[in-house]
PLY file of the C-alpha trace (Angstrom):
ply
format ascii 1.0
element vertex 119
property float x
property float y
property float z
element edge 118
property int vertex1
property int vertex2
end_header
64.77 78.27 67.28
65.59 76.31 64.47
62.47 78.01 62.95
62.76 81.49 63.25
66.54 81.65 61.76
64.86 79.54 58.94
61.74 82.04 58.49
64.33 84.50 59.02
66.77 83.52 56.35
63.88 83.03 53.93
62.69 86.74 54.28
65.80 88.06 53.54
66.81 85.93 51.07
63.21 87.08 49.49
64.01 90.87 50.24
64.39 93.47 47.66
66.38 97.04 47.47
63.53 99.30 46.46
64.90 99.84 42.73
63.23 95.73 42.72
66.69 93.76 42.51
67.10 91.26 45.00
69.39 92.08 48.21
71.30 89.09 48.19
72.28 87.86 44.60
75.65 86.27 44.99
77.34 82.90 46.96
79.73 85.67 48.56
76.91 87.20 50.49
76.86 84.30 52.38
79.68 85.69 53.99
77.65 88.38 55.75
74.95 85.40 56.71
77.26 83.52 58.25
78.94 86.82 60.30
75.75 87.47 61.94
74.80 84.36 62.65
78.09 83.49 64.21
78.03 87.03 66.52
74.36 86.11 67.72
76.05 83.08 68.85
73.38 81.03 66.88
76.49 79.32 64.93
79.46 79.30 67.75
82.28 78.75 65.91
83.71 81.75 63.94
86.17 79.57 61.81
84.47 76.68 61.16
83.16 77.03 57.26
82.32 73.70 56.47
80.99 72.71 59.62
78.53 75.91 59.16
77.28 74.26 55.75
76.93 71.07 57.41
74.57 72.90 59.91
72.95 74.78 57.38
71.84 72.02 55.95
69.93 71.03 58.73
68.29 74.29 59.45
68.28 75.96 56.15
68.61 73.74 53.08
69.98 76.27 50.38
70.44 73.75 47.31
67.03 74.94 45.87
67.80 78.21 47.44
67.96 80.88 44.48
71.06 81.94 45.96
72.76 78.57 47.59
75.42 77.98 50.38
78.58 76.85 48.73
81.84 76.09 51.20
84.02 77.57 48.22
82.71 80.86 48.73
82.24 80.86 51.98
85.87 80.27 52.89
87.17 83.13 50.91
85.62 85.01 54.50
89.25 84.38 55.70
90.58 86.93 53.46
88.34 89.56 54.22
86.92 92.21 56.88
84.27 89.77 57.06
85.82 87.87 59.26
85.99 90.37 62.00
82.34 90.79 63.99
80.15 92.95 62.19
80.28 95.98 64.45
84.09 96.25 63.41
83.16 96.39 59.69
84.89 99.32 58.30
84.95 100.34 54.39
88.77 100.09 53.55
90.37 99.79 50.07
93.23 97.46 51.19
90.49 94.53 51.12
90.05 94.85 46.89
86.29 95.47 46.92
84.10 98.59 45.73
82.51 100.60 48.09
79.07 98.99 46.49
79.97 95.61 47.30
80.64 96.52 50.90
77.59 98.44 51.63
75.49 95.58 49.85
77.23 93.19 52.26
76.49 95.53 54.95
73.12 95.88 54.13
72.83 92.21 53.95
73.92 91.55 56.89
71.90 94.71 59.01
69.04 93.06 57.61
69.65 89.78 58.55
70.17 91.22 62.17
66.89 93.07 61.90
64.99 90.12 61.09
66.46 88.26 64.03
65.71 91.04 66.57
62.12 90.32 65.61
61.70 86.78 66.20
0 1
1 2
2 3
3 4
4 5
5 6
6 7
7 8
8 9
9 10
10 11
11 12
12 13
13 14
14 15
15 16
16 17
17 18
18 19
19 20
20 21
21 22
22 23
23 24
24 25
25 26
26 27
27 28
28 29
29 30
30 31
31 32
32 33
33 34
34 35
35 36
36 37
37 38
38 39
39 40
40 41
41 42
42 43
43 44
44 45
45 46
46 47
47 48
48 49
49 50
50 51
51 52
52 53
53 54
54 55
55 56
56 57
57 58
58 59
59 60
60 61
61 62
62 63
63 64
64 65
65 66
66 67
67 68
68 69
69 70
70 71
71 72
72 73
73 74
74 75
75 76
76 77
77 78
78 79
79 80
80 81
81 82
82 83
83 84
84 85
85 86
86 87
87 88
88 89
89 90
90 91
91 92
92 93
93 94
94 95
95 96
96 97
97 98
98 99
99 100
100 101
101 102
102 103
103 104
104 105
105 106
106 107
107 108
108 109
109 110
110 111
111 112
112 113
113 114
114 115
115 116
116 117
117 118
C-alpha cells in the first residue's frame, strides 16, 4: 500500500493547473492531503497532526519536496472547515478565507482522491 500512496503524492505535488502553475504551492495545502488520507482510512487518526508528520516521514519523506510538510501549518486545520470530512466541505466566509483559496484546497483534495482511486 505504501508505494501507491507515495506515487499518488508525488503525482499530486507535480500536478499543474491549466495555466502551468503547480496546484500544491503552500505548506497549508497539506491540510487537504491529511484530510483525504484520514477520510480514506489510510491514516487512522483525524486529530493526531504530529503523528501524521511522523507517518509521512516513513511513507513519503517531504524534507526535499518543493512544498515540505510542516506540523505548524498542519495543526491549523483545527480552526478551518478542512477538519471535517471532505464530503462536508462547503465554502463559508466565516472561516476568513477567499473563495479562490477554498477552491484550490478543494481541487487538491479532489485530485488526490482521484489519484488514490487509480491505485
